[in-house]
C-alpha positions in Angstrom: 31.2 6.4 -0.7 30.0 5.3 -4.1 30.0 7.9 -6.9 28.5 7.7 -10.3 28.4 10.0 -13.3 25.1 9.2 -15.3 23.7 11.0 -18.4 20.0 11.5 -18.4 18.4 9.6 -21.3 15.6 11.0 -23.5 13.0 8.7 -21.7 13.5 10.6 -18.5 13.4 14.2 -19.9 11.4 16.4 -17.6 11.1 13.8 -14.9 11.3 14.7 -11.3 14.8 14.2 -9.8 13.8 11.6 -7.2 12.0 9.5 -9.8 14.9 9.8 -12.3 17.4 8.8 -9.7 15.2 5.9 -8.6 15.0 4.5 -12.2 18.7 5.2 -13.0 20.3 3.6 -10.0 17.5 1.2 -8.8 16.9 3.1 -5.5 13.6 3.1 -3.8 11.8 6.4 -4.0 12.5 7.0 -0.2 16.3 6.3 -0.7 16.5 8.5 -3.8 14.8 11.4 -1.8 17.4 10.8 1.1 20.2 11.2 -1.3 18.9 14.4 -2.8 18.2 15.8 0.7 21.9 15.2 1.5 22.9 17.6 -1.3 25.1 15.0 -3.0 23.3 15.0 -6.4 24.6 17.6 -9.0 23.3 18.4 -12.4 25.9 20.5 -14.4 27.4 21.5 -11.2 24.1 22.6 -9.5 22.6 20.8 -6.5 19.3 19.0 -7.3 16.3 18.8 -4.9 13.7 16.0 -5.1 11.2 18.1 -7.1 13.7 19.6 -9.6 13.2 18.4 -13.1 16.0 16.7 -15.1 16.6 17.2 -18.7 17.8 14.8 -21.4 21.5 15.2 -21.8 22.2 16.4 -18.3 25.0 14.7 -16.5 24.1 13.7 -13.0 27.0 13.5 -10.5 25.6 11.3 -7.7 27.4 10.4 -4.4 25.7 8.4 -1.7 26.3 6.4 1.4 25.5 2.7 1.3 22.5 2.1 3.7 22.4 -0.8 6.1 20.6 -3.6 4.4 17.1 -4.2 5.7 16.4 -7.3 7.5 13.3 -9.1 9.2 13.5 -8.8 13.0 11.5 -11.4 14.9 8.7 -9.6 16.7 5.6 -11.0 18.1 2.5 -9.1 17.1 -0.6 -9.1 19.3 -3.7 -9.6 17.3 -2.1 -11.1 14.2 -4.1 -14.3 13.4 -3.0 -17.2 11.2 -6.1 -17.9 9.2 -4.7 -20.7 6.9 -1.3 -22.5 6.9 0.1 -25.1 4.7 3.5 -25.9 2.9 2.9 -23.3 0.1 1.0 -20.4 1.7 0.0 -18.7 4.9 -3.0 -16.5 5.1 -3.0 -13.9 7.9 -5.4 -11.5 9.4 -3.3 -8.4 9.9 -4.2 -5.9 12.6 -3.8 -2.1 12.3 -0.3 -0.8 13.1 1.6 -3.5 11.2 3.2 -3.4 7.6 3.9 -6.1 5.4 7.8 -6.1 5.3 10.7 -4.0 6.6 11.1 -0.6 5.0 13.5 2.3 5.5 10.6 4.5 6.4 9.2 2.1 9.1 10.6 0.9 12.5 7.5 -0.8 13.7 6.2 -4.4 13.5 5.8 -6.3 10.2 4.0 -9.4 9.1 7.3 -11.1 8.2 8.6 -10.4 11.6 5.5 -11.7 13.2 5.8 -15.0 11.1 9.4 -15.4 12.0 8.5 -15.1 15.7 5.9 -17.8 15.3 8.5 -20.1 13.5 6.7 -19.9 10.2 9.2 -20.0 7.3 8.5 -18.3 4.1 9.8 -18.3 0.4 13.1 -16.7 -0.7 11.7 -15.0 -3.8 12.1 -11.2 -4.2 14.4 -8.8 -2.4 15.6 -10.2 1.0 13.7 -7.8 3.2 10.4 -8.7 1.4 10.8 -12.2 0.2 7.6 -14.0 -0.4 5.4 -10.9 -0.1 2.8 -10.9 -3.0 0.6 -8.2 -1.7 0.5 -5.4 0.9 -2.0 -3.7 3.1 -1.5 -0.1 4.4 -0.3 0.1 8.0 -3.7 1.7 8.9 -5.7 -1.0 7.0 -6.6 -4.4 8.7 -7.6 -7.7 7.1 -6.6 -10.5 5.1 -3.1 -11.1 3.4 -1.6 -14.0 1.7 2.2 -14.7 2.0 4.1 -17.3 -0.1 5.9 -20.0 1.7 7.4 -21.8 -1.4 9.0 -20.5 -4.4 6.5 -22.1 -6.5 3.7 -20.3 -4.6 5.6 -17.1 -4.9 5.9 -17.2 -8.6 2.2 -18.3 -9.2 0.7 -15.8 -6.8 2.8 -12.8 -8.2 1.5 -13.8 -11.7 -2.1 -14.2 -10.3 -2.1 -10.9 -8.7 -0.5 -9.2 -12.0 -3.1 -10.9 -14.1 -5.9 -9.8 -11.5 -7.3 -13.2 -11.0 -7.1 -12.9 -7.2 -10.4 -11.6 -5.8 -10.1 -9.2 -2.8 -13.1 -7.5 -1.1 -12.9 -4.7 1.2 -15.4 -2.9 3.4 -15.1 0.8 4.0 -17.0 3.4 6.0 -17.2 6.6 4.0 -18.6 10.0 4.8 -21.9 10.9 3.5 -23.9 8.9 1.0 -22.6 8.0 -2.4 -24.6 9.0 -5.5 -25.1 6.7 -7.3 -25.3 4.2 -4.5 -23.3 1.6 -6.6 -20.9 2.4 -9.2 -17.3 2.5 -10.5 -14.6 5.1 -10.0 -12.3 5.0 -13.0 -9.5 7.6 -12.5 -5.7 7.6 -12.8 -3.7 7.9 -9.5 -0.2 9.4 -9.1 1.8 11.3 -6.5 0.2 14.3 -5.1 2.4 17.2 -6.5 2.0 19.4 -3.4 2.4 16.7 -0.8 4.8 13.9 -1.9 3.7 11.5 0.8 0.1 11.5 -0.6 -1.5 10.2 -3.6 -4.2 11.8 -5.8 -6.2 11.6 -9.0 -3.9 13.1 -11.6 -4.2 13.3 -15.4 -0.8 11.6 -15.9 -1.2 8.9 -13.1 -1.4 5.2 -13.6 -4.9 3.8 -14.6 -7.0 2.8 -11.5 -10.5 1.4 -11.3 -12.5 1.0 -8.0 -16.0 -0.7 -8.0 -18.2 0.1 -5.0 -21.5 -1.1 -3.7 -23.4 0.6 -0.8 -24.3 -2.0 1.9 -26.0 0.4 4.4 -26.6 4.1 4.4 -26.4 5.9 7.7 -27.1 9.6 8.6 -23.5 10.7 8.3 -21.7 7.9 6.5 -22.2 4.8 4.4 -20.8 1.3 4.6 -19.7 0.2 1.3 -18.3 -3.0 -0.3 -15.2 -2.4 -2.6 -13.5 -4.4 -5.1 -10.4 -3.3 -7.2 -9.4 -3.9 -10.8 -6.0 -2.3 -10.0 -3.9 -2.2 -6.8 -2.6 1.4 -6.6 -1.2 2.7 -3.3 -4.0 4.2 -1.3 -6.4 3.5 -4.1 -9.6 3.2 -2.2 -8.7 6.2 0.1 -7.8 8.3 -2.9 -10.7 7.4 -5.1 -13.3 7.9 -2.3 -11.8 11.3 -1.3 -11.9 12.3 -5.0 -15.7 11.9 -4.8 -15.8 14.0 -1.6 -16.5 10.9 0.4 -13.3 10.3 2.4 -13.0 7.3 4.5 -14.2 7.9 8.0 -11.0 8.3 10.3 -8.7 9.2 7.4 -7.5 12.8 8.1 -4.7 12.4 5.4 -7.5 12.4 2.8 -9.8 14.9 4.2 -11.9 13.0 6.8 -13.8 15.1 9.4 -11.8 14.8 12.6 -14.8 15.6 14.8 -16.7 12.6 13.3 -13.6 10.4 13.9 -13.3 11.4 17.5 -17.1 10.9 18.1 -16.7 7.3 16.9 -13.4 6.7 18.8 -11.5 6.0 15.5 -7.7 6.5 15.4 -7.3 5.2 11.7 -9.2 4.9 8.5 -12.2 2.5 8.6 -11.1 0.0 6.0 -10.9 -3.8 6.4 -10.0 -6.5 3.9 -12.9 -8.8 4.6 -12.5 -11.5 1.8 -9.8 -13.1 -0.2 -10.0 -15.9 -2.8 -7.7 -17.3 -5.5 -6.6 -20.5 -7.0 -4.3 -22.4 -4.6 -0.7 -22.5 -6.2 -0.2 -26.2 -5.4 -3.7 -27.9 -5.5 -5.2 -25.5 -8.2 -8.4 -25.5 -6.2 -10.2 -22.3 -5.5 -9.7 -21.3 -1.9 -11.7 -18.5 0.0 -11.0 -16.8 3.3 -13.0 -14.3 5.2 -12.4 -11.9 8.2 -14.8 -10.2 10.6 -14.4 -6.6 11.7 -11.9 -5.8 14.4 -13.2 -4.3 17.6 -12.4 -0.7 16.8 -14.2 -0.8 13.4 -17.1 -2.7 14.8 -17.5 -0.2 17.6 -17.3 2.7 15.2 -20.0 1.1 13.1 -22.3 0.7 15.9 -21.7 4.3 17.0 -22.5 5.6 13.5 -25.7 3.4 13.4 -26.8 4.9 16.7 -26.2 8.6 15.7 
């Protein structure tokens, strides 16, 4: 098993142990937490847990077991639709219950596995288990995603997402009526200190801005159109919950389970309806759209009839 003795630099003074370990050794946060949970990370002879804080000058004694490398498994995915395919990109309409790429915390189907099962090759840019991935959607979010098929496309699209020139539009059903009906939520997002698997609006989080427009207001909920200036994890879900308007069907962020059951929802009502960007090869603007899947359409009809 690999072992390292690492001094904590000044830049990580006061940082959580899992974040420090991730940055010092290049681990994913999940991997760092697993190593800490095994009790094989010592600081000055004391076992560290993930929420402990490290101090500048501490010596970390880290021992870990090399994990099996992640790999893409060819797995057909019912409901995944190819919206556009050419030599440089593939645009998919992702169903709920599918993640973008393999991860240590996920054993279900992936977009990359579905593409492999269809015989669609992708670019080799990035880490092997997520080569060609330039954007992600939550497992519980459906809708449009673009995947790079050429290294040129991977490079151009990564830069486009970083420079925020890709235009993404989401529709969400949120509880209650927003006031004002249209607006911007500008609030930093970071890890929830009480529940590590959640995110929250926190003072020392990363900047995040969400623009919303009410499309239709119902008695118990509102259909809103959302665009993002930033792409933080769970951003729409966190920002709407911070305004006391969680997404319908999203119990992780405070949705009313009674309303979710009444509408037959088993996931958050959130769909990526539109995607547009400059094509990495032709340099022409391309635009794609997606209609609501049956579960979201059914819930929307039910809320309108309530």
